[in-house]
N, C-alpha and C positions, 0 to 999 in steps of 0.2 A: 378724090381729085389727084391726078398725077402731077409730077413736077413740070412746070413751064418756066422758061427763061423770060423774065420781064424786061430786063435791060442788062447790058454788060459794058465794061470799059477796061482799058489797059493803058499803061504808059511806062516809059523809061526815064530815069533821072537825067537832068541836064547839068547837074553840078556834083554828081556822085553821092550826095548826102541825103537829098530829099527827092520825093517824087509825088506828083499830084495828077489825078485823072481829070479828064474833061467831065463836064456836068452831064448826068444822065437822069432820066425820069424813072424812079423806082416805085412809083405808085402801084399798089397792088401786091408788092413783094412781101413775103413773110419769112424769107431766109436770105441772108447775104453770105456768100462764101468768097474769100479772097485768097489769092496766092501771092506771096512775096518772094522774090529772088534777090540774093545779095552776095557779097563776097566778104566773108568774115565768120565769126563765131558768136556774135551778139545778136539776139533776135530783134528785128525792127519793131517799131511801134506803129500800129495802124489806127488812124482816126478818120472821122468824116465830119462834114459840116452840119450833120443832124444831131450830133451828140451821142451817137451809139457807142457802146463799149463792147469790144469783140473778145471772143474766147479763142485763145491760141492753142493749137494742137502742137505736138512735139516738133521741134526744129531738127532738120537733118542736114549736117555738113560734116566734112572730114578735116579736122585740124585747121579750121579757119579758112577753108577754100570756098567753093561755091555752095551756098546754103539755100534751102527751100523750106518754106513753112506755109501751112494752111491755117486760116482763121475763119471764124463764122459768127454770125449773130442771128438768133431766131427772134421773131416778132420785133424787127427793128423799126425805128422811126424812118419813114420813107417819104418820098415826094419828088417834086420837080427840082431841077438844078442841084442834084445830089452829087457831091464830089468826095473822093477818097484820097488820103494822104498817108505816106509811109516815111518814117525817118529813123535814124539811128546815129549815135555819135561816131564821127570819123568817116572817112571815105569808104563807102560800102557798095557803091555802084548798083543802087536799088532799081528794081523793076517791079511792077504790080499788075495783077489782072483780077478783075472783080466780076462776080456774077450776082445778079439780084433775081430771086426765083420765088415762085408761089408753089404751094403744095406740101409744106412741111408740117410735122406735128410739133407739139410744145417742147419736147426734148428730142431733137432730131438726130444728134450724133449717135452712130452705132459703132463702127469699128474703123481703125486707121492703121497705117503702117508707113514705112519710108525706107529709103536707101541713101546712105551718105556718100556712096561711090568709092569709099575707101581711099580717097586721094589719088586714085589712078585715072588715066585718060582712056577714053573709048568713044566710039560713035554711037553707042547705045547704053541704055540703063533701064532696068526694071524698077517698078515702084516699090516692090514688096507685095506680098499676097494679102488680100482681105477676102473674107467670106461674109457678106451681109446676112443678117438674120431674118429678113423679111422680104417679101416680093415688092416690086416696084420702087426699090430704093434708088436714090441718086448717088452714083459713085463719081467722085471728083478726083482727078489726077493732076499733078503739077510737076514742073521740072525747072531746074536752074542750071545754066551752063555757060561755057565760054565761046559758044558759036550758035548760029541760028538753029532752031528746032524744025526738023523736017516733017515728022509724023509720029503717030502712036497707033498701036494695033489693038486687037481684042475688042473691036467694035466701038471704041471711044471716038468721040468727035471733038476736035480742037475748037474751042470757042473763042479764045483770045491768044495771040502769039506776038510777042515783042522780040525782035531780033537783037542779038548782041551788038552793042556799039562800043568799041574799044575806047577806053579813057573816060567813059560816061556811065554805062550801065551794062549789066549782064543780061542774058536772055531769060525770058519767062514765058511759059505757056500753061494754059489750063484747059482741061478736056473733061467731058462728061459722058456718062453712060447710065441709062435707066435699065436696071435689071428686073425684067418681068418675073423671073424666078430666081431665088437665091442660089448663087454659085460662086465658087472661088475664082478670083480674077487677079492677075499679076501682069499688067500691060507693060510693053516695052516701048520706050521713047527712042527715037532716032534723031541724031544731030547731023549737021552738015559736015562736020569733021571731027576728028578725035580730040577730046578735051576733057578736063575735069568737069564733073557734073554731080547733081544730086536730084532726088525725086521723092515725092510723097503722095499719099492716096488716103481718101477717107470716104465713108458712106454715110448717108443721111436718110432716116426713115421718112416714109411718105404717108399722106392721108389715104392714098389709094392702095392699101394693103389688101390682097385677095383673101377671101374667106376660105379657110380650111375647116370644113365642117367636122371632119374627124377630130381635129384638135379642139374645136369648140365643144364638142360632145365630151371629150376628156375633161375639160375644164368644168363643164356643167356637172359632171359626176363628182368631181372633187368639191366643188362649192356647195352642192346640195347634200353632200355627206356620203359619197361613195356609192350611191344607187346605180346599179348597172343599167337601169332603164332611163337614167337622166338624159335629157336631150335639149335641143335649143329652145323648144317651147317651154319646158319647165324652168330653164334659167331665165327666160324672158318673163314668165309669170312671177318669179321671185323678185325680179328687179322692178317691175312696174306695179307691184303691190298685190300680187296674187290673182289677178284677173284670169279667169279660165280661158279667155279668148286671146290672151297675150301671144304675140308672135314676134318673129325676128324683125319685122318691119317697124315695130314700135321701139326697138332698142337701137339707138344710133351711137351711143357711147357707153361702154361698160367699164365701171371702175370698182369691181367687186373687191379685189385684194391687190395690193401694190405689186405683188409678184406677177400678176397677170396683165398689168396695165399696158405694157408694150405690145402684147399680143392682141388685146381686146379694144384698145382705144381706137375708135373710128374705123374698125375693120368690118363692122356689120353696117351696111348702108341701107337706107330706106329703099325698098324694092317696089 
């Protein structure tokens, strides 16, 4: 199953300190990803009205200027009237953008990067390069800045975009890309005018990982003891109890050894 966006929301602070989204229906989502933009060097706190606890990825800012951070929660509590709130001590001009998605695996985060902007002003900023490890990963890019965000390249689609409102909140935007085949990506955001800014990026593994039969055969050979003739049928037989008729259709989730889990979990789908 590939990633699908179930619901999304965004908002900018009206008091510089707190920000709350409107209620959305997140029923069916198994991953929530949020981008928070702010002015300062202290990471904001993200909460919601369902009691979820979020994992924070690294914060990117340059000496207490425009900061950007991504947070996520896999297997969240979801439902109707779902709201999200961010806060931090002091006037930090918060903005938030949230995506609720389906299609993740149990440990979805793969790789991340970011760019603090170096404290300089420009109309563009790259997120920093990431290379997802698997096919069909969700790549999420976010930006914080002192003017409105115009666009992002490299095939990304902007999902939520909050314009900068002076004296109240900075700009935030969040964009997504589904990579059908793993490849390095380093998208460039463009803003309406030259300003200080920061950006971040992360990729999340999907249930819809394509089968690489050559790699599965290599794993089969290692698991069965190095036999050069080991193949998918043999590894299937071993997992389902030695049945001579075992085949790939009978194996929907392989957890042979922890080092293979990311490659094998949910990548062989009933055919």
